[in-house]
N, C-alpha and C positions, 0 to 999 in steps of 0.2 A: 145555192151558191157554195155552201160548205162542202157538199158532195163533189161538186165540180172542181173545187180547189184541191181537195184531197186526191181525187182521181188524177188530176193533172200532175200534181206533185209526185204521185206514185209512178206515173209513166216516165217522168223525167228521171226519177231515182233509178228505175229499171234500166233506162238508157245509159245512165252513168255507170251502173254496175257492168253492163255489157262492155263499155269502153275500158273499165278497169280490168276485166278479165282478159280482153284482147291485148291491152297494153302490157299487162304482166306477162302474158304468154310470149309475146314478141320480144320483150326485154330479156326473158329467160333464154329464148332461142339465140338472141344476139350474144349474150354472155357465153353460152355453150360453144357457139361457132367461133367466137373471137378468142377465147382463152383456153378452151379445153379440147378443141378439135383442130389440131395443127394442119394447115393445108385444106381444111374443110370449106365447103361452099354452102351458102344458104339456098336450099331448095324451096323456092317460093310456092310452087304448086302444092307440094305435099303438106308443108306447114300451114298453108292457107286452109286446107281441108281440115287439119287437126284443130286449128283455131275455130273454124266454123262449127265443128262438132261440140266444142266446149260451150260456145255461145248458144247453140241450139238446145243443148241440155239445160242451160240456165233458163232459157225461155220456156221450155216445156215444164220445168219444175214450177215456174211462176204461174203458169196457166192451170196447174193441177191443184192449187190451193186458193183459199179465200184471201181477199185483200183486207179483211177486217183487222188483221194484225197491225196494219200500218199506223205509225205514230202512237203505238201503245207502249208504255214504259214498263215492260216486264223484264226482269233481270236475265232470265235464261232464254227468252224467245230469240234474240239475235244469234245466240250460240246454236240453237236447234235449226234455225233457218239457214245459217251458214253451212252447217253439216249437210243439210238436205241439198242445198245448191251445189256444194262441192261434189257430193256423191252423184248427183244427176249429171253434172257436166263431165266429170271424169269417167263416170260409168258409160255414158253414151260414146265417148271417145274410145274407150276400151272395147266396147261392143263393135264399133266400126273396125278397129284394128283386127279383132278376131275374125269378123265376117269377111273382111277384105284380105286376110292373111298378110297384113302389112307389118313387117318387122323393121321398117326404116327408122322409126323414132327411137331415140335412146331411152332405154328403161331407167337408167340412172337419172336422166333429166326429168322423166315423168314422175318418179317417186319423190324427187326434190321439189317439183313444181306443186304437188298436191297440198302440202302444209302451207306453202306461201299463198296459194289460192284461198284456202280456208281463212287464213289470217287477214287477207285483203278484204274478203267478203264480210268477215266479222267486224272489222273497223268501219266498213261502209254502212253496216246496219246501225252501229252505235252513233256515228257522227254525221254521216252524209245527209239524212233527212233534215236535221236541224240546220245545217249549213245551207242547203238548198232553199229551205223555207225562208230563212232570213234574207237570202239574196233575191228571192222571187217576190215575196209578199212584204214589201216595204211599206205599203199603204195600209194603215189599220182601219178596220171597221169598228167604230165605237158602238157598242151594243148595250142595250138595257133589257132586262128581263121583266116580264109582267106576269104576276101570278103569286102563288103561295110560296113562302120561304122554305117550306119543307121540300118542294120540288127542286129548289136551288141546291140544297144539300145533296140531293141525288145526282145532280149534274156537275158537281164540283170537279171531279177528275176529267170529265169530258171537256169542260170549259178550259181547264189547264192545258189539255192537249191541243185544242183548237186555237189557243193563243199563239201557237207556233205558225199558224197560217193566217195571222192577221186579225183574228176575232178577239177584240179586247173588251171585256165586260166592265162597264162603267158603274152599274148599280142595279137595284131592284125597285120596281114600282109594285106596291102591294097594299091590300087592305089591312094587313097585319100591323099591329101597333109597334112591334119590335121583332127583330129577327136575330136568331142565334147563329150568325154567320158573319164574323167580322171582315172576311175577305170581300164581301159584296155589300156595300153600304145601301141603306134604304133611302131612296131619293124622294119619295112622295107617294101620293095615292093616285089611283087610276084617273080621277077627274082632273089631275094636274099634268096629264101625259103630254099634251101639246106644248105647254110651256117648258117642261123638262127637256123635251126634244130640242127646242130652240136654244135653251141655255147651255146645253152640253154638246151641241153639234152632233147629235146622234144620227147614225146612218143605217142602223139595223135594230130591229126589235125581235125578241124571241118570246112568243106567247106560250106560257107553261101549261095551258090546258086547252082542250078542244073548244073552239069558239061557239059551237052551236048551242051550248048549254048555258050561256050567259049573255045578257044584253050588253053588259059592259065590255065584253070581249068583241062583240060586233062593232062597238064604237072604236076600238083599237084598229080594226081593219079599215074603217073609213078614214081615220086620221092618217094612217100609213099611206093610203092611196092619195090623199090630198097633199101631203107633204113630200111624197116621193121617197118614202122610207121602205127599205127592204124588210119584209116580214117573214119570219119562220115560225111554224106552229109545232110544238111538241105534242104528239098524240098521247093522250092518257086513256085511250079506249080500253087497254088491257086492265087498267085499274078499275075503270067503271064497270066493265063486263066481268071482272074477276076471272079472266081467261085470256091466255095468249091468243094473238090474232096474226093473220098473214094477209098481206095486201097483194092484189094482182089485177091486171087489166086484160080485158077480152072484148073484142068487137067494139072498141071505143068506149066501153063502160068500165068503171073502176069498182071492184068488189072487195069485201073484207070477209075472210074465212077464219075459222077457228084453228086450223092446223094445216101444215104442209102434208101432202100425200104423194110421195114420189112414185108409188106404184099405180097412180092414175096415168102415168106416162106410158103409152103403148110399147115403146122401146124397152123400158124397164120391165114391163110385164112379159115381153117376149124373152128377155134374158133370163128372168126368173123361171119361166116355163121351160126354157131350154135346159137349165140346170136340173129342174125336176125330172124331165124325161131322161136326161143323160145318166142320172143316178138310179131312178126307179126301174128303168127297163132292165139293166143288168142284174139288179137285185132280184127282180121277179123271175128272170130266166135262169139264174145260176144259184143264188143263195136260198130263195124261197122254197124250191122243191126239196132241198136237203133238210132244211129246218122243219118242213111239213112232215117229213118221215119221222124225224126225231120226236116231234111233239105228238104225233099219232101213236108212236110206241109208248110214250109216257102216259098217254091217256089210257091205253089198254092195260097198263100195269097199275095205275093208281086211281084213275077217275074216268071210267068208260063214258062216252057220250060224244057229242058233235065236236068236230075239229075246230070249228070257228065259233067265236062269240060275235054276234051281230047286234048292233044297237043303233037307235036313232040318235043322231047328234045334231047340234046347231052349227051350221057352216057360215059361209059368207052371207052377210045381210040377214042372218038368222034363218036362212033356208035350211030345211032339214035334209039330211042324207043318211045313208046306212054306212056305218063304219065297221070295218072287218078287223078282228084281232084273233090271235090264237087263244083258245079258251084256257085260262089258268085257274078257274074256280070250279068247284063241283057243280054239276048241272042241277037245275031246279032248286037253287038256294033261296029263291023267293025274296031277295033283298037287292034288286038290281040298282036302285037309286042310292044305296048306301056306299060311301066312299071306302075304298080299300085302305086298310091300316097296316101298320108294321106287323102286328100280330093279328092275323085274320084267319079265323077257323074255316072260312069258305074256300081258301086257296089250298089246293093239294100240294104235297111236299115239293115235287119238281117244278110246280107252277111258280113257287116262290123264286126259284133260280131263273126261270124264264122271265119273270117280271124284273128281277134285279139286273139282268143282262139285256133287258129291253127286247128280248126275242119275241115276246107276244105282240110287239108293235109292227113286226115285219109285214104282215098282210096289208097294212095301211099304205104300202107302196102301190097296191092295186088301186086304192082310192086316189092316189096321186095321178096315176095314169088315166083314171076316169075323169080327172079334173075337179073332183070334189075337194081335194086337199092339195097342199104343197109340202115340199120337204121342210121348209121353215115357215113358221107362222104361229099365231096363238093356238094353244091346245084347244080342241073342241070339247066342250063339256056336255054332260047330259042336259036334256031339256029342263028337267026338274031343278038341276043345279043352277042353270042360267036364271031361272025365275027366282031362285033363292038369293043368289049373289047380287042380282040387279036391284034388290030391295034396299040394300044399304050402300050401294055405289051408283051414283047418278050417271057416271060416264062408263059404266061397265060394258055397254053394248057398242061402244066406239071400236072395240077390238074386232068387231065383225066386219069392219071396212075392208079387211083383207082375208084371203083364204086361210082356214085353219091349217096347222102344220103338224108334222110328226114330231118335230123338235122346235124350239123357239128360244128367244133371248132369255125368257124367264127360266127355262129349263137349264140352260148352260150356266146360269148364275145361281143355280141351286134351289130355285123355287119350284119344286116338283113334289110328287107324292101327295099325301093327304093334306088338305087345307084345314088346319085345326082351329083357326080363328080368323077374324076379319082381316088382320094384318097380313096373313098369308095371301089372301085373295087380292088385297090392295097392292102388294108387291108384284104379283103376277100381272095384274092389269096394267100397272105402271110400266112394266117392261114391255108388254104387248103394244101399248100406245107409243112408247119410245121407238119401238121397231117400225111401226107403220109411218111415223112422222119422219124418221131419219134413215129410211131404207137406202142402201147403196150396195154395190156389188161386193165390196170388201167386207161389209157387215154380214151379208148373206154367206159368203164363203167362210168367214171367221166362225160363225155359229155352227156351220157344218163340220169344220175341223175340230172345234171344241167338243161337239157331240161325239165324234169318233174317239176322241181322247177319253171321254166319260164311259164309252163302251168298254174300253180296255181297263179303266179303273173307275168303276161305278161310284158315285157319291153316296153318302150315308142316307140321303133322302130317297134313294131308288129302292122301291119295294112294291 
């Protein structure tokens, strides 16, 4: 019920915004034609197209973002949303004017219209939702909460927001002797539920904990069915499992997972792979041969031996693969599992610069073309380091749900180089898991661009 009301109010709000934008545009056109264009005539066809572009831009901007912002009382949120909507609407109109080489619309009118459009959208965000809610949801649903008073404190802001769509909280039914929440009075105990419902004319109950874990909560469900009371259940699975969860439905069955994984979507994987090939192929054809010659000469001068350093690394789902790097250490140093440090006697002089500028990583673009790695992803560690790090981090291997990468979110945030303590590893793993749970195209491209910036100005942790 709550979701349907919010969704419906949001759609009405968007429809009203479309009317506001169209009305403001036509009002501005009427003023321009009437008072500033002597002898001018209103060209309905052209201005209808312009108005349509503004409305289409508004709709596209709305589709591009989450609806979770709606009815949230954040001070600067309406300002940001109004700017986004104004930019999207006017931007699409300008794009059309440039593509169609249309110079008919007055530039003076357009530049004067933009600030008024922003102001109108800003006022609509501040005042329109409340006005619509009061007009639409005149019938209140008297609601009681059943459960712990601590959960009520967590819901305080949510209850205040939902009061605008007709959800009025009458009080709390709990086994607690007293509650530290004067805004929600204690009405009684769970065994008094049926009488309290009749005395207060209750139409809705919110159960504050998952019902499978308590016989008393099962009784609440039966009473609601018998009296025709709407029942909402607040899931507390995340608290009980001590882990975030995600809900999804497939084949008629409902499942609970521990995290979102956008890269399980074949389209997302295709886009990511296309980016990998589009970058790795030119690098291997153009940049790699030049750098190979430079590194080969450096080897001959300072550390004769093989051009490449080949190691077994743990990849996706901990499958082992051979990673290729330009060798930056003296051959036969006998300490392959030791992490490289800022002052490392194993690294020859020019090798230090190759590592700082990430030149030694370039052969890994061949791993990308082979499909063992990606441009962006968690850095692949040595097998020995994987075993070591996983001993003190229970979720360490979650990072292997995606392909390892040449760069990653952890690296662009500065968590690279030697892992001196457990906190260093925890920060990297947290970034890796954040990446796999929140992958999107803009995040992928943003990491790549920030990596290029770090190649020009390497961070202090690059060694």
